[in-house]
N, C-alpha and C positions, 0 to 999 in steps of 0.2 A: 255412753261414756266408757262402759267396760269394753266394748268393741274397739273404741278409739285407742284405749290403753293397750289393748292386745296388738292393735296394728303398729303402735309406736314401739312396743317391745319387740315385735318382729322385725320392724325396720332397723332397730338398734342391733338386734342379733345378726342381721344381714350385714350391717356396717362393720361390727366387730369381726364377722367372718371374713369380709372383704380385706379389712386391715390385716388380719392374721395371714391371709393368703399372700398379700402384698409383702409383709415382713418375711415370710417363708421364701418368697420369690427373690427378695433382696439377699437373704442369707445364702441361697443357692448360687446366686450370681456372684456373690463375694468369694464363695468357695471355688467356683470355677475360675476366677480371676487370680486367685492365690498363687504366688505371692505378688502383691501389687505394691508393697513397700518393704523396707528393710526388716529382716527377721532377726531376733536376738536368741542366741543360744546360751543359756546359763551353764557355766562350768562350775559346779559347787565345791570345787577344791582350788588350792593355790595355784598361781601362775607358775609354769615350768614344770609341773608334775605331769605324769602320764595322762591323766584325764584332760588336762589343759591341752597338751599337745595333740591328743586325738580330736578334741572339740575344734581346734583351729584348723586341722587338716580336713575335717568334715565340712566346716564352714566354707573353706576356700573352694572345695570341690562342688559344693552345693551352689555357690555363686556361679561357677562354670555351667553347671547342669541347667539351673533354672533362671539365669540371667537377672538375679536380684541379690542385693547385699545380704549376707549373713554375718552378723557381728557376735563375737564371743565376749561374754560378760562374766568375769570371775567373781563369785559370791561365796567365798569360803567360810567355814565355821560350823561347829556342832556336827562334825562327822558328815558333812554334806546336807544337813537338814535345813540350813538357812536357805540355800539355793532351791532345794526341792519345794520348800514352803512357798517361795515366791512364785514359782511356776504353777503349783497347785491352785494358788489364788489368782492367777492371771487370767485375762479374758480368753475364752476358749475359741480363738480365732485363727490359730496357727502361727501367730507372730511372736510368741514367746515359747521356747522350747527348753528342755532340760536334757543335758547328757548325764544320765544317771548311771550308777554302778551297782554291783551286787552289795556294796555297803548300805545302800538304801534299804534293800530287803532285810539285811542284818539288823539295821536300826529298829525295825518293827518288833524284834525280839529283845533288843538291848534296852529300849526306852519304854517305860511304863506309860508315859503320856507324851504324845506328839501333837503339834498344832496342825497336823494334816495326816491323811491316811494314804499312804503311798499307792495302794491297790485301788482304793475308791476314787481318789482325787486326781489321779493321773492315768493317761491312757498310753499303753505301749505302742509306739509307732514303728520303730525298726531297730533290731539289734545292730551292733557294730562289730565288736570282737570279743573273743576270749582272751584273758590276760593272766598268763601264768606268772608265779613269783618264783623267786630262788632263794635258797638258803646260803647266806654268805657268812663268812667268819674272817676275823682279823688273822693276818699271817702268823701271828704269835701263838694261835690256838694249835696245840700239838696234833690234833685229829686231821688226818689227810684225806679221809673219805667218810661216807655216811656211817659205816660200821664203827669206825674209830670215834666218830662224834657221839654216836649213841652210847657207846661204852663210857665215854668222858662224862656225859651229863648224868649217867647213872651213879657215878662215883660222887659221894657227898664231898669229897675234897676237890672236885673238879671246879667248882665255883664259876659256872658259866652264866653271865648275865646277858639277856637278849633285850634288844630295844624294839619298839614298835611306835607307830604313829598315834598311840593313845589307847586307852582301855576300850575294848570292844571293837577296835579297828580290824580290818581284815588281816593285816600282818600279826596282830595279837592273836586272833583266832587261829591262823595257820600254825603259829608257834605253839599255842597251848594244845592244840589237837595233836601236834608232833610230840610234845612233852608227855602227854597222857599215853599215847600209843607206845612211846618208847620207854615208858616208866622212868622218865628222866626227872631231874631236880633243877631245871633252869629257873632263874629268877627274872621276872618281868621288870623292865625299866621303861615306863611310858614317856613319850616325848610329844611335843605339839606339832607333829607332822613327821613324814618319813625322811625329809631332808636332814633335820637335826639329828635324827637317829643314826643316819649314815655317816655324818660328820663325826660323831663320837665313836662310831665303829672304826672309822678310818684312823682316829686318834688313839685307839686302843682302850678307851674308857669302858667300852662294853665289848663283848666277845662275839656276838652273832645278831643277825637281823633276817627276818623273812621279808625281802624286799621285792617290789615290783621289778620285773626283769629289766625294763628300760632304764630304771634309775641306777641299778647295780652294774649293768653290762660295761660301761666304760672303765669302771674300776676293776672289774674282773679281768678285762683285756689288758689293762696297764699292770696287772700283778699286785695291785694295792689291796685287794680282797681275794679270798679263796672261795670259789663256789663249790658247794657240796652236793646239791640236788635241787631238781625242779619240783614244784608242787603240783604239776599237772600229772595226768596219767601217762603221758608220752614224753619222750625226750624232745628237746628243742633242736630244730635243724641248725640254729645258729651255733649251738654247742652240743653237737651230737654225742660227744664223749661223756657229757655230764649226765649221770643217772637221774631217773625220776625217783622221788622219795619212796613212792609205792614199791619200788624194787626192793627196798630194805624193810619197809613197813607196809605190807600188803593191805590194800583198802585205803591208803592215805590218798586224798584227792581234794585239794582246795584250790579251786581256779576262780579268778575274778571274771567279771564280764562288764561290758558297758553297752548303752544303747540310748536311743533318742526317745524321749517321752514328751507329751503335750498335756495341757489341762484337760480334765474330763469334759465330755460334750463338744470337743473339737470336732468340726464337720467331717464325716467319714471320707468325703471327697479329698479334703486336704491331707488326712492321714494316708489315704492310698497313694496320692500323688508324691508325697514325701517319702513314703516306703519305696516306691518304685525308683526315685532319684537316688536314694541311699544304696539300694540294691545294685543299681547301675555303677555307682562309685566303687562299691566293694569288689566288683567284677573286673575293675581296671587293673592291669598289671603294676602300674605305678603305686596304686593303693595297697596292693598285696605286698609290694616290696617295702613300702613305708611302715606298714604293720609288722612285717617280719623283722624289721630293724628294731622294733620295740619288743620282739619276742611274742607278738600277738598273732592271732589268726582271725580272718574275717568270718562273720557269722551272718548268714543271709537267711531271713525268714519273712513270711507275710505278717501283717499285724495280728491276725488271729493266732498264728503259730507262736509268735512272740509273747502274746498274752497268755497262751498255755504254759509256755516256758517260764514266765515270771511267776505264775501261780504255783508251779512245781518247785520253784526256788524258795518260796516262803518256808514251807516245812523243813526243807534241806538245811537252810542256814539256822533256822531255829534250833534244830538238833545240834548243830555245831556250836552255837552259842551255849546250849545246855551242857554239851560235852566239856567246853572250856570253862564253864562256870563264870562267864563274864556277864556283868551287869553295869549299867551306867547310872540309872537312877531307879 
């Protein structure tokens, strides 16, 4: 009897081993065939913003590269956490992706408790671009340059109110770091998005906004807003006469980025294939032109390089959050 049980157990182990090998073979075949059906890219911010525009451009280009439909699904809310949570909990098969931004790293420091872990539950696939922001003011503001603006915000009688897309958002952090480094006294006015903040800035209800370049550029060119400085280390080729804020405040550098992420445990073959396709897209002259029109610069890295980049961003943005004194919960 004992011998028979042993034989049955051994047979069972062999069966399970065979099934395991079969499942592994199926998974490998599925990874090789990817994408065999439409892929969804979650854009975790509202339609019409810079993240949405980039997601739609990448989706269209991936369709050309890989011969399969890539659909953008806007899931805005909670500073990008709603969309990120959806992807973190999606099946790790390469058919649900996230266009994440540096805001998602910031959220790790801003929120005491999140329903997902950005580093643990998502795998970096490929970066897309660096995204500088620009300090813009209403034309009624008397300051004509950075030096004049710094002097203005140091004056208690200056009464400069700045808008942002919400407490702890990247525009809020960019402004507060500027405020502290300049020893200014600007007052924060939070909005539910960068769009409403720009509307009030155009109307003169507030005096300044640290805006994503792509959102503010049309108003700058039309003379409806005055640009004072870029948040990046270097000047923008679109407005080469506009100084970098670091020229007036040495060490100031608050630049956003975005990139494609997938659920953890997504097959490495899928990650590698998607990374190669996005790299090819970012090398296209048309893509470079489209990104330049948004004031962005393409960022090409391998999945491992991008993973290391994200890991280094976590302490960097945590220090900016601490400097700004920002908290959400």
